[in-house]
VODOVO-543331 format. One record per residue: residue number from 0; x, y, z of N, C-alpha, C in turn. Coordinates in Angstrom, 2 decimals, decimal comma. Atoms other than C-alpha are relative to their C-alpha. Last residue first. Example, Ala and Ser with C-alpha at 12.3 -4.5 7.8 and 13.67 -1.06 7.14 Angstrom:
<sites>
+-----+---------+---------+---------+---------+---------+---------+---------+---------+---------+
|  nr |     n.u |     n.v |     n.w |    ca.u |    ca.v |    ca.w |     c.u |     c.v |     c.w |
+-----+---------+---------+---------+---------+---------+---------+---------+---------+---------+
|   1 |   -0,82 |   -1,19 |   -0,06 |   13,67 |   -1,06 |    7,14 |   -0,77 |    1,09 |    0,73 |
|   0 |    0,89 |   -1,19 |    0,00 |   12,30 |   -4,50 |    7,80 |    0,90 |    1,20 |    0,00 |
+-----+---------+---------+---------+---------+---------+---------+---------+---------+---------+
</sites>
This chain:
<sites>
+-----+---------+---------+---------+---------+---------+---------+---------+---------+---------+
|  nr |     n.u |     n.v |     n.w |    ca.u |    ca.v |    ca.w |     c.u |     c.v |     c.w |
+-----+---------+---------+---------+---------+---------+---------+---------+---------+---------+
| 188 |   -1,11 |   -0,60 |    0,64 |   15,12 |  -35,28 |   36,83 |    0,53 |    1,33 |    0,82 |
| 187 |    0,44 |   -1,12 |    1,16 |   12,77 |  -36,77 |   39,46 |    1,23 |    0,44 |   -0,93 |
| 186 |   -1,45 |   -0,77 |    0,28 |   13,63 |  -39,85 |   41,39 |   -0,47 |    0,83 |   -1,00 |
| 185 |    0,23 |   -0,99 |    1,09 |   10,42 |  -41,12 |   43,20 |    1,50 |    0,18 |   -0,11 |
| 184 |   -1,15 |   -1,02 |    0,22 |   11,17 |  -44,01 |   45,76 |   -0,19 |    0,79 |   -1,54 |
| 183 |   -0,22 |   -0,81 |    1,03 |    8,25 |  -46,21 |   47,10 |    1,13 |    1,12 |   -0,16 |
| 182 |    0,19 |   -1,91 |   -0,46 |    8,73 |  -48,29 |   50,02 |    0,17 |    0,23 |   -1,22 |
| 181 |    1,18 |   -0,90 |    0,81 |    8,22 |  -51,85 |   48,93 |   -0,21 |    1,35 |    0,40 |
| 180 |    0,20 |    0,68 |    1,46 |   10,96 |  -53,36 |   51,37 |   -1,39 |    0,55 |   -0,65 |
| 179 |   -0,28 |    1,29 |    0,48 |   10,96 |  -51,32 |   54,50 |    0,10 |   -0,31 |   -1,61 |
| 178 |    0,65 |    0,54 |    1,33 |   11,71 |  -47,82 |   55,45 |    0,24 |   -1,60 |   -0,21 |
| 177 |    1,62 |   -0,51 |    0,20 |   12,42 |  -46,33 |   59,03 |   -1,04 |   -0,78 |   -0,99 |
| 176 |    1,05 |    0,20 |   -1,01 |   15,49 |  -48,17 |   60,05 |   -1,10 |    0,12 |    0,07 |
| 175 |    0,30 |    1,44 |    0,03 |   17,40 |  -48,19 |   56,82 |   -0,76 |   -0,54 |    1,00 |
| 174 |    1,35 |    0,67 |    0,75 |   16,32 |  -44,56 |   56,75 |    0,07 |   -1,57 |   -0,38 |
| 173 |    1,51 |   -0,91 |   -0,15 |   18,39 |  -43,55 |   59,62 |   -1,11 |   -0,76 |   -0,81 |
| 172 |    0,01 |    0,41 |   -1,48 |   21,53 |  -45,40 |   58,97 |   -1,63 |    0,15 |    0,51 |
| 171 |    0,32 |    1,32 |    0,44 |   21,36 |  -44,23 |   55,48 |   -0,26 |   -0,85 |    1,00 |
| 170 |    1,28 |   -0,18 |    0,58 |   21,43 |  -40,86 |   56,95 |   -0,49 |   -1,40 |   -0,58 |
| 169 |    0,84 |    0,14 |   -0,96 |   24,22 |  -41,72 |   59,17 |   -1,61 |    0,43 |   -0,42 |
| 168 |    0,37 |    1,27 |   -0,60 |   26,30 |  -42,70 |   56,35 |   -1,03 |    0,07 |    1,01 |
| 167 |   -1,03 |    0,22 |   -0,86 |   25,96 |  -39,74 |   54,26 |   -0,34 |   -1,14 |    0,84 |
| 166 |   -0,04 |   -1,23 |   -1,19 |   23,88 |  -40,27 |   51,31 |    0,92 |   -0,28 |    1,07 |
| 165 |   -0,98 |    0,37 |   -1,32 |   24,43 |  -41,94 |   47,98 |   -0,35 |    1,31 |    0,90 |
| 164 |    0,28 |   -1,16 |   -0,42 |   21,91 |  -42,46 |   44,86 |    0,52 |   -0,19 |    1,39 |
| 163 |    0,78 |    0,13 |   -1,37 |   23,31 |  -44,97 |   42,60 |   -0,43 |    1,50 |    0,56 |
| 162 |    1,22 |   -0,01 |    0,20 |   24,40 |  -44,66 |   39,15 |   -0,91 |    0,21 |    1,03 |
| 161 |   -0,01 |    0,40 |    1,46 |   28,04 |  -45,31 |   39,47 |   -1,71 |   -0,35 |   -0,29 |
| 160 |    0,74 |    1,68 |    0,17 |   28,36 |  -43,22 |   42,00 |   -0,09 |   -0,38 |   -1,12 |
| 159 |   -1,38 |    1,08 |    0,09 |   30,94 |  -40,09 |   42,49 |   -0,63 |   -1,04 |    0,14 |
| 158 |    0,71 |    0,98 |    0,58 |   28,78 |  -36,65 |   42,70 |    1,05 |   -0,96 |   -0,14 |
| 157 |   -0,05 |    0,14 |    1,46 |   30,51 |  -34,64 |   44,88 |   -0,78 |   -0,96 |   -0,29 |
| 156 |   -0,72 |   -1,08 |    0,29 |   30,46 |  -33,69 |   48,68 |    0,06 |    0,43 |   -1,88 |
| 155 |    0,65 |   -1,22 |    0,76 |   27,80 |  -35,82 |   49,35 |    0,67 |    0,99 |   -0,62 |
| 154 |    0,42 |    1,02 |    1,24 |   29,85 |  -39,24 |   50,55 |   -0,78 |    1,09 |   -0,83 |
| 153 |   -0,77 |    0,52 |    0,90 |   31,67 |  -36,80 |   53,03 |   -0,18 |   -0,86 |   -1,15 |
| 152 |    0,63 |    0,38 |    1,46 |   29,52 |  -34,37 |   54,50 |    1,27 |   -0,61 |   -0,37 |
| 151 |   -1,03 |    0,44 |    0,84 |   30,20 |  -34,00 |   58,42 |   -0,85 |   -0,49 |   -1,21 |
| 150 |    0,50 |   -0,40 |    1,40 |   27,13 |  -32,38 |   59,97 |    1,06 |   -0,30 |   -1,00 |
| 149 |    0,79 |    0,81 |    0,10 |   27,67 |  -34,54 |   63,68 |   -0,78 |    0,66 |   -1,92 |
| 148 |    0,76 |   -1,01 |    0,66 |   31,30 |  -33,40 |   63,65 |   -1,64 |   -0,66 |   -0,41 |
| 147 |   -0,60 |   -1,17 |   -0,17 |   32,81 |  -35,18 |   66,60 |   -0,60 |    1,18 |   -0,81 |
| 146 |   -0,07 |   -0,41 |   -1,58 |   30,74 |  -38,11 |   66,49 |    0,16 |    1,41 |    0,24 |
| 145 |    1,27 |   -0,13 |    0,07 |   30,59 |  -38,09 |   62,68 |   -0,35 |    0,45 |    1,67 |
| 144 |   -0,05 |   -1,08 |    0,49 |   34,18 |  -38,29 |   62,57 |   -1,19 |    0,68 |    0,06 |
| 143 |   -0,51 |   -0,73 |   -0,88 |   33,98 |  -41,33 |   64,53 |    0,31 |    1,20 |   -0,16 |
| 142 |    0,94 |    0,23 |   -1,62 |   31,28 |  -42,84 |   62,57 |    0,90 |    0,87 |    1,08 |
| 141 |    0,71 |   -0,97 |   -0,27 |   33,51 |  -41,85 |   59,65 |   -0,95 |   -0,06 |    1,01 |
| 140 |   -1,07 |   -1,42 |    0,00 |   36,62 |  -44,06 |   60,43 |   -1,37 |    1,35 |   -0,19 |
| 139 |   -0,44 |    0,06 |   -1,26 |   34,28 |  -47,11 |   61,19 |    0,37 |    1,32 |    0,44 |
| 138 |    0,93 |   -0,47 |   -1,01 |   32,55 |  -46,54 |   57,91 |    0,43 |    0,03 |    1,28 |
| 137 |   -0,24 |   -1,40 |   -0,82 |   35,55 |  -46,31 |   55,71 |   -1,05 |    0,11 |    0,61 |
| 136 |   -1,28 |   -0,49 |   -0,37 |   35,91 |  -49,72 |   54,63 |    0,09 |    1,17 |    0,64 |
| 135 |   -0,01 |    0,44 |   -1,15 |   31,82 |  -50,02 |   54,05 |    1,79 |    0,25 |    0,87 |
| 134 |    0,01 |    1,50 |    0,30 |   31,78 |  -47,97 |   51,11 |    0,38 |   -0,19 |    1,53 |
| 133 |   -1,31 |    0,03 |    0,67 |   29,99 |  -44,54 |   51,95 |    0,14 |   -1,87 |   -0,20 |
| 132 |   -0,79 |   -1,04 |   -0,50 |   26,13 |  -44,46 |   51,92 |    1,28 |   -0,36 |   -0,07 |
| 131 |   -1,01 |    0,12 |   -0,48 |   23,73 |  -45,94 |   49,99 |    0,72 |    0,79 |    0,70 |
| 130 |   -0,09 |   -1,47 |   -0,75 |   20,53 |  -45,74 |   47,83 |    1,06 |   -0,78 |    1,02 |
| 129 |    0,41 |    0,11 |   -0,92 |   20,61 |  -48,59 |   45,02 |    0,10 |    1,40 |    0,82 |
| 128 |    0,20 |   -1,25 |   -0,57 |   21,22 |  -49,72 |   41,65 |   -0,60 |    0,22 |    1,22 |
| 127 |   -0,79 |   -0,64 |   -0,82 |   22,27 |  -52,97 |   40,83 |   -0,02 |    1,32 |    0,68 |
| 126 |   -1,33 |    1,00 |    0,43 |   19,05 |  -54,15 |   39,59 |    1,18 |    0,58 |    1,22 |
| 125 |   -0,11 |    0,21 |    1,37 |   16,80 |  -51,06 |   40,35 |    0,96 |   -1,12 |   -0,29 |
| 124 |    1,53 |   -0,53 |    0,64 |   15,78 |  -50,06 |   43,67 |    0,03 |   -0,58 |   -1,30 |
| 123 |   -0,09 |    0,23 |    1,07 |   18,31 |  -51,70 |   46,41 |   -1,51 |    0,57 |   -0,65 |
| 122 |    1,80 |    0,10 |    0,24 |   18,44 |  -50,00 |   49,90 |    0,37 |   -0,31 |   -1,67 |
| 121 |    0,19 |   -0,08 |    1,21 |   22,41 |  -50,62 |   51,00 |   -1,75 |   -0,11 |   -0,22 |
| 120 |    1,49 |    0,54 |    0,33 |   23,62 |  -50,70 |   54,21 |   -0,11 |    0,80 |   -1,65 |
| 119 |    0,70 |    0,04 |   -1,79 |   27,27 |  -48,82 |   54,86 |   -1,45 |   -0,18 |   -0,52 |
| 118 |    0,22 |   -1,27 |   -0,29 |   28,67 |  -49,92 |   51,00 |   -0,97 |    0,01 |    1,43 |
| 117 |   -1,23 |   -0,76 |    0,41 |   30,16 |  -53,12 |   49,62 |    0,09 |    1,49 |    0,74 |
| 116 |   -0,37 |   -0,34 |    0,85 |   26,99 |  -54,80 |   51,06 |    1,35 |    0,73 |   -0,26 |
| 115 |   -1,14 |    0,60 |    0,28 |   26,29 |  -56,74 |   53,89 |    0,53 |    0,43 |   -1,49 |
| 114 |   -1,03 |   -0,45 |   -0,89 |   23,72 |  -54,69 |   55,21 |    1,03 |   -0,71 |   -0,24 |
| 113 |   -0,89 |    0,95 |    0,15 |   21,34 |  -55,44 |   52,03 |    1,06 |    0,55 |    1,20 |
| 112 |   -0,69 |   -0,83 |   -1,20 |   17,82 |  -54,13 |   52,22 |    1,41 |   -0,92 |    0,52 |
| 111 |   -0,73 |    0,87 |   -0,73 |   16,03 |  -55,16 |   49,01 |    0,93 |    0,74 |    0,91 |
| 110 |    0,32 |    1,40 |    0,16 |   13,25 |  -54,15 |   46,54 |    0,76 |   -0,75 |    1,13 |
| 109 |   -1,27 |    0,59 |   -0,51 |   12,90 |  -50,49 |   47,49 |   -0,46 |   -1,68 |   -0,26 |
| 108 |    0,45 |    0,36 |   -1,37 |   10,16 |  -49,49 |   45,18 |    1,44 |   -0,46 |    0,41 |
| 107 |   -0,80 |    1,42 |   -0,43 |   10,87 |  -47,49 |   41,78 |   -0,77 |   -0,31 |    1,31 |
| 106 |    0,41 |    0,57 |   -1,10 |    9,42 |  -44,45 |   40,02 |    0,38 |   -1,62 |    0,25 |
| 105 |    0,91 |    0,41 |    0,30 |   11,33 |  -42,55 |   37,25 |   -0,59 |   -0,70 |    1,66 |
| 104 |    1,60 |   -0,51 |   -0,55 |   14,49 |  -41,76 |   36,90 |   -1,04 |   -0,44 |   -0,19 |
| 103 |    1,09 |    0,34 |    0,65 |   17,83 |  -43,67 |   36,74 |   -1,01 |    1,12 |    0,48 |
| 102 |    1,11 |    0,65 |   -1,18 |   21,21 |  -42,50 |   38,16 |   -1,25 |    0,27 |   -0,84 |
| 101 |    0,90 |   -1,19 |   -0,59 |   23,80 |  -41,65 |   35,22 |   -1,18 |   -1,03 |    0,77 |
| 100 |    0,52 |    0,92 |   -0,85 |   26,86 |  -44,32 |   34,69 |   -1,14 |    1,04 |    0,74 |
|  99 |    1,03 |    1,14 |    1,04 |   28,18 |  -42,47 |   31,67 |   -0,66 |   -1,01 |    0,96 |
|  98 |   -0,81 |    0,66 |    1,02 |   31,04 |  -40,91 |   33,87 |   -0,77 |   -1,04 |   -0,48 |
|  97 |   -0,63 |   -0,89 |    0,99 |   28,79 |  -39,87 |   36,82 |    0,55 |   -0,81 |   -1,04 |
|  96 |   -0,63 |    0,69 |    0,64 |   25,80 |  -40,93 |   39,27 |    1,02 |    0,79 |   -1,12 |
|  95 |    0,30 |    0,91 |    0,77 |   24,70 |  -39,33 |   42,29 |    0,91 |   -0,39 |   -1,07 |
|  94 |   -0,88 |    0,34 |    1,18 |   25,53 |  -37,87 |   45,30 |   -0,62 |   -0,87 |   -0,60 |
|  93 |   -0,18 |    1,70 |    0,71 |   22,42 |  -37,05 |   47,77 |    1,25 |    0,60 |   -0,96 |
|  92 |   -0,55 |   -0,11 |    1,48 |   21,89 |  -33,77 |   49,94 |    0,34 |   -1,50 |   -0,55 |
|  91 |   -1,26 |    0,22 |   -0,23 |   19,16 |  -34,07 |   52,93 |    0,90 |    0,04 |   -1,54 |
|  90 |   -0,59 |    1,26 |    1,03 |   15,64 |  -32,80 |   52,73 |    1,63 |   -0,15 |    0,30 |
|  89 |    0,09 |    0,47 |    1,32 |   15,22 |  -33,23 |   55,51 |   -0,43 |    1,28 |   -0,98 |
|  88 |    0,76 |   -1,28 |    0,42 |   16,75 |  -32,47 |   58,80 |   -0,32 |   -0,20 |   -1,47 |
|  87 |   -0,04 |    0,22 |    1,33 |   17,88 |  -35,58 |   61,05 |   -0,87 |    1,11 |   -0,56 |
|  86 |    1,27 |   -0,77 |    0,64 |   18,60 |  -34,97 |   64,33 |    0,19 |   -0,02 |   -1,67 |
|  85 |   -0,11 |   -1,02 |    1,03 |   21,17 |  -37,35 |   65,60 |   -1,64 |    0,54 |   -0,32 |
|  84 |   -0,61 |   -1,31 |   -0,86 |   21,64 |  -39,30 |   69,10 |    0,22 |    0,79 |   -1,40 |
|  83 |   -1,40 |    0,56 |   -0,26 |   20,17 |  -42,85 |   67,09 |    0,99 |    1,09 |    0,24 |
|  82 |   -0,04 |    1,40 |    0,33 |   16,95 |  -40,91 |   65,68 |    1,26 |   -0,36 |    0,70 |
|  81 |   -1,14 |    0,35 |   -0,96 |   15,27 |  -37,32 |   66,15 |    0,07 |   -1,87 |    0,19 |
|  80 |    0,26 |    1,12 |   -0,45 |   13,36 |  -36,24 |   63,13 |    1,27 |   -0,43 |    0,95 |
|  79 |   -0,99 |    0,35 |   -0,93 |   12,93 |  -33,00 |   61,42 |   -0,50 |   -1,20 |    0,76 |
|  78 |   -1,02 |   -1,15 |   -0,41 |   11,22 |  -32,02 |   58,53 |    1,15 |    0,17 |    0,73 |
|  77 |   -0,70 |   -0,03 |   -1,15 |    9,60 |  -35,14 |   57,35 |    0,91 |    1,18 |   -0,01 |
|  76 |   -1,66 |   -0,05 |   -0,06 |    7,45 |  -34,30 |   54,41 |    0,51 |   -0,08 |    1,22 |
|  75 |   -0,64 |   -1,42 |   -0,10 |    3,75 |  -35,21 |   54,63 |    1,55 |   -0,52 |    0,14 |
|  74 |    0,49 |   -1,17 |    1,11 |    1,48 |  -37,92 |   53,31 |    0,92 |    1,34 |    0,31 |
|  73 |    1,33 |   -0,15 |   -0,50 |    1,90 |  -40,71 |   56,39 |   -0,38 |    1,65 |   -0,93 |
|  72 |    0,89 |    0,99 |   -0,54 |    5,86 |  -40,36 |   55,93 |   -1,36 |    0,86 |    0,43 |
|  71 |    1,35 |   -0,72 |   -0,11 |    7,87 |  -38,37 |   53,59 |   -0,64 |   -1,04 |    0,84 |
|  70 |    0,85 |    1,19 |   -0,67 |   11,64 |  -38,46 |   53,38 |   -1,29 |    0,59 |    0,35 |
|  69 |    0,99 |   -0,22 |   -1,00 |   12,79 |  -36,02 |   50,96 |   -0,26 |   -1,43 |    0,47 |
|  68 |    0,96 |    1,32 |   -0,26 |   16,40 |  -36,54 |   48,87 |   -1,02 |    0,31 |    1,42 |
|  67 |    0,60 |    0,03 |   -1,67 |   18,25 |  -33,46 |   47,51 |   -0,84 |   -1,35 |    0,16 |
|  66 |   -0,30 |    0,77 |   -0,55 |   20,33 |  -33,09 |   44,58 |   -0,18 |   -0,13 |    1,26 |
|  65 |   -0,69 |   -0,53 |   -1,10 |   18,87 |  -30,24 |   43,17 |    0,61 |   -0,58 |    1,15 |
|  64 |   -0,62 |   -1,16 |    0,27 |   18,64 |  -31,21 |   39,71 |    0,15 |    0,54 |    1,26 |
|  63 |   -1,42 |   -0,14 |    0,98 |   18,27 |  -34,81 |   40,54 |    0,64 |    1,02 |   -0,16 |
|  62 |   -0,19 |   -0,92 |    1,00 |   15,56 |  -34,51 |   43,04 |    1,16 |    0,10 |   -0,64 |
|  61 |   -1,49 |   -0,45 |    0,38 |   15,11 |  -37,64 |   44,84 |   -0,32 |    1,25 |   -0,73 |
|  60 |   -0,26 |   -0,78 |    0,99 |   11,85 |  -38,62 |   46,78 |    0,97 |    0,53 |   -0,06 |
|  59 |   -1,68 |   -0,72 |    0,16 |   11,58 |  -41,33 |   49,56 |   -0,02 |    0,63 |   -1,70 |
|  58 |   -0,24 |   -0,17 |    1,17 |    7,83 |  -42,90 |   50,33 |    1,41 |    1,23 |    0,09 |
|  57 |   -1,43 |   -0,87 |    0,23 |    6,78 |  -43,73 |   53,66 |    0,00 |   -0,20 |   -1,49 |
|  56 |   -1,23 |    0,71 |   -0,24 |    3,13 |  -45,13 |   54,86 |    1,20 |    1,10 |   -0,62 |
|  55 |   -0,16 |    0,93 |   -0,95 |   -0,39 |  -44,74 |   54,96 |    1,12 |   -0,45 |    0,45 |
|  54 |    0,40 |   -0,49 |   -1,36 |   -0,87 |  -41,32 |   53,40 |    0,11 |   -0,91 |    0,93 |
|  53 |   -0,86 |    1,18 |   -0,56 |    1,24 |  -42,38 |   50,15 |   -0,54 |    0,33 |    1,61 |
|  52 |    0,58 |    1,07 |    0,69 |   -0,54 |  -40,04 |   47,54 |    0,18 |   -1,27 |    0,87 |
|  51 |    1,78 |    0,42 |   -0,59 |   -0,09 |  -37,30 |   49,77 |   -0,60 |   -1,20 |   -0,67 |
|  50 |    0,08 |    0,35 |   -1,28 |    3,87 |  -37,57 |   49,21 |   -1,56 |   -0,60 |    0,63 |
|  49 |   -0,53 |    1,54 |   -0,52 |    3,84 |  -37,42 |   46,21 |   -0,03 |   -0,40 |    1,04 |
|  48 |    1,09 |    0,84 |    0,98 |    1,79 |  -34,11 |   45,86 |    0,41 |   -1,50 |   -0,03 |
|  47 |    1,20 |    0,27 |   -0,98 |    4,19 |  -32,84 |   48,90 |   -0,98 |   -0,75 |   -0,51 |
|  46 |   -0,36 |    1,50 |   -1,05 |    7,17 |  -33,75 |   46,70 |   -1,03 |   -0,15 |    0,87 |
|  45 |    0,06 |    1,20 |    0,67 |    5,70 |  -31,51 |   43,75 |    0,27 |   -1,20 |    0,96 |
|  44 |    1,31 |    0,46 |    0,08 |    4,82 |  -28,74 |   46,30 |   -0,17 |   -1,38 |   -0,85 |
|  43 |    0,88 |    0,48 |   -1,06 |    8,16 |  -28,56 |   47,58 |   -1,13 |   -0,49 |   -0,10 |
|  42 |   -0,50 |    1,33 |   -0,18 |    9,65 |  -28,56 |   44,25 |   -0,35 |   -0,52 |    1,27 |
|  41 |    0,61 |    0,62 |    0,92 |    7,49 |  -25,55 |   43,20 |    0,60 |   -1,39 |    0,30 |
|  40 |    1,46 |    0,26 |   -0,27 |    8,28 |  -23,74 |   46,58 |   -0,56 |   -1,06 |   -0,83 |
|  39 |    0,00 |    0,56 |   -1,06 |   12,12 |  -24,02 |   46,00 |   -1,47 |   -0,42 |    0,19 |
|  38 |    0,45 |   -1,06 |   -1,20 |   12,01 |  -23,15 |   42,53 |   -0,23 |   -0,68 |    1,31 |
|  37 |    1,27 |   -0,07 |   -0,16 |   13,43 |  -26,29 |   40,51 |    0,12 |    1,30 |    1,13 |
|  36 |    0,44 |    0,63 |   -0,97 |   16,80 |  -25,56 |   39,43 |   -1,43 |   -0,06 |    0,39 |
|  35 |    0,72 |   -0,70 |   -0,85 |   17,89 |  -24,13 |   36,05 |   -0,51 |   -1,07 |    0,84 |
|  34 |    1,73 |    0,42 |   -0,39 |   20,72 |  -26,17 |   34,62 |   -0,74 |    0,96 |    0,61 |
|  33 |   -0,16 |    0,74 |   -0,88 |   24,43 |  -23,97 |   33,84 |   -1,61 |   -0,51 |    0,13 |
|  32 |    0,28 |   -0,08 |   -1,48 |   24,07 |  -22,06 |   30,80 |   -0,03 |   -1,39 |    1,16 |
|  31 |   -1,45 |   -0,10 |   -0,85 |   25,81 |  -23,32 |   27,40 |   -0,36 |    0,41 |    1,49 |
|  30 |   -0,46 |    1,09 |   -0,19 |   22,22 |  -24,78 |   26,31 |    1,49 |   -0,09 |    0,53 |
|  29 |    0,63 |    0,85 |   -0,96 |   20,44 |  -21,65 |   27,13 |    0,78 |   -1,36 |    0,19 |
|  28 |   -0,68 |   -0,39 |   -1,13 |   22,50 |  -19,65 |   24,74 |   -0,36 |   -0,85 |    1,15 |
|  27 |   -1,44 |    0,36 |    0,01 |   21,51 |  -21,84 |   22,01 |    0,91 |    0,51 |    0,91 |
|  26 |    0,09 |    1,56 |   -0,53 |   17,75 |  -21,59 |   22,99 |    1,57 |   -0,61 |   -0,11 |
|  25 |    0,44 |    0,26 |   -1,16 |   18,14 |  -17,77 |   22,83 |    0,01 |   -1,70 |    0,74 |
|  24 |   -1,35 |   -0,55 |   -0,78 |   19,63 |  -17,36 |   19,67 |   -0,18 |   -0,64 |    1,53 |
|  23 |   -1,16 |    0,72 |    0,23 |   16,68 |  -19,72 |   18,18 |    1,27 |    0,57 |    0,84 |
|  22 |    0,36 |    1,30 |   -0,65 |   14,19 |  -17,60 |   19,87 |    1,14 |   -1,06 |   -0,32 |
|  21 |    0,00 |   -0,30 |   -1,29 |   15,76 |  -14,38 |   18,67 |   -0,34 |   -0,96 |    0,58 |
|  20 |   -1,29 |   -0,17 |   -0,19 |   15,77 |  -15,46 |   15,16 |    0,54 |    0,15 |    1,44 |
|  19 |   -0,68 |    1,41 |   -0,07 |   12,31 |  -16,56 |   15,45 |    1,28 |   -0,24 |    0,29 |
|  18 |    0,29 |    0,56 |   -0,88 |   11,24 |  -13,15 |   16,45 |    0,58 |   -1,42 |    0,12 |
|  17 |   -0,84 |   -0,53 |   -0,82 |   12,85 |  -11,34 |   13,79 |   -0,18 |   -0,73 |    1,41 |
|  16 |   -1,54 |    0,60 |    0,28 |   11,32 |  -13,43 |   11,37 |    1,05 |    0,42 |    1,13 |
|  15 |    0,46 |    1,64 |   -0,34 |    7,63 |  -12,65 |   12,83 |    1,66 |   -0,80 |   -0,10 |
|  14 |   -0,25 |   -0,06 |   -1,43 |    8,94 |   -8,77 |   12,59 |   -0,19 |   -1,68 |    0,62 |
|  13 |   -1,57 |   -0,47 |   -0,34 |    9,93 |   -9,10 |    9,04 |    0,03 |   -0,39 |    1,66 |
|  12 |   -1,20 |    1,17 |    0,20 |    6,79 |  -11,30 |    8,30 |    1,20 |    0,66 |    0,52 |
|  11 |    0,06 |    1,30 |   -0,72 |    4,70 |   -8,64 |    9,91 |    0,67 |   -1,16 |   -0,06 |
|  10 |   -0,19 |   -0,15 |   -1,31 |    6,19 |   -5,81 |    8,31 |   -0,49 |   -1,10 |    0,86 |
|   9 |   -1,34 |    0,09 |   -0,24 |    5,68 |   -7,33 |    4,93 |    0,39 |    0,18 |    1,16 |
|   8 |   -0,32 |    1,71 |    0,16 |    2,00 |   -8,05 |    5,70 |    1,54 |   -0,15 |    0,21 |
|   7 |    0,02 |    0,84 |   -1,27 |    1,77 |   -4,30 |    6,86 |   -0,02 |   -1,46 |   -0,18 |
|   6 |   -0,93 |   -0,63 |   -0,92 |    3,13 |   -2,68 |    3,87 |   -0,21 |   -0,95 |    1,38 |
|   5 |   -1,40 |    0,63 |    0,19 |    1,17 |   -4,98 |    1,55 |    1,09 |    0,21 |    0,91 |
|   4 |    0,01 |    1,49 |   -0,63 |   -2,00 |   -3,98 |    3,22 |    1,35 |   -0,62 |   -0,29 |
|   3 |    0,33 |    0,11 |   -1,43 |   -1,15 |   -0,46 |    2,93 |    0,15 |   -1,05 |    0,50 |
|   2 |   -1,54 |   -0,58 |   -0,31 |    0,13 |   -0,57 |   -1,00 |   -0,02 |   -0,29 |    1,77 |
|   1 |   -0,36 |    1,18 |    0,19 |   -3,61 |   -2,43 |   -1,46 |    1,78 |    0,32 |    0,46 |
|   0 |    0,43 |    0,74 |   -1,11 |   -5,28 |    0,85 |    0,02 |    0,84 |   -1,55 |   -0,23 |
+-----+---------+---------+---------+---------+---------+---------+---------+---------+---------+
</sites>
């Protein structure tokens, strides 16, 4: 009886050891794999949960993993809105920080609206960090190109900010007109 109990214990220890080895190997593999994105439904549910907290106003939600910005109004995600001759469909793509200037995460508020920044409109949310379009020197050229191709992507084709959240110029014009100072901004990992 003792031999049988010892045999079971030894097998249990061996199996437990193998499980731990496989778990450590799978952790090493996951470090080399690309990051996992939120499943679409989970992301939408999380954004809707945040939007539900602001049933009387607007809220902006950015998913860094998915490179998307959601605009929510009166507790719901805005899916489509017409403004200024364009149809805006949310979520919209964003460009984020690179080269050790990573975009911060957390809950912020738009503290300033600056039409005279070096970018096409600027919605400041943390110190020098903000939500903006392309550099002002490119604004008129991009506006001409947007008239020909409303789906033009210039700003968001790759990450290229110093920690800010960048959107296309037509999107920043829309957001600048829609949101006020003190509008909440959530930046999720």
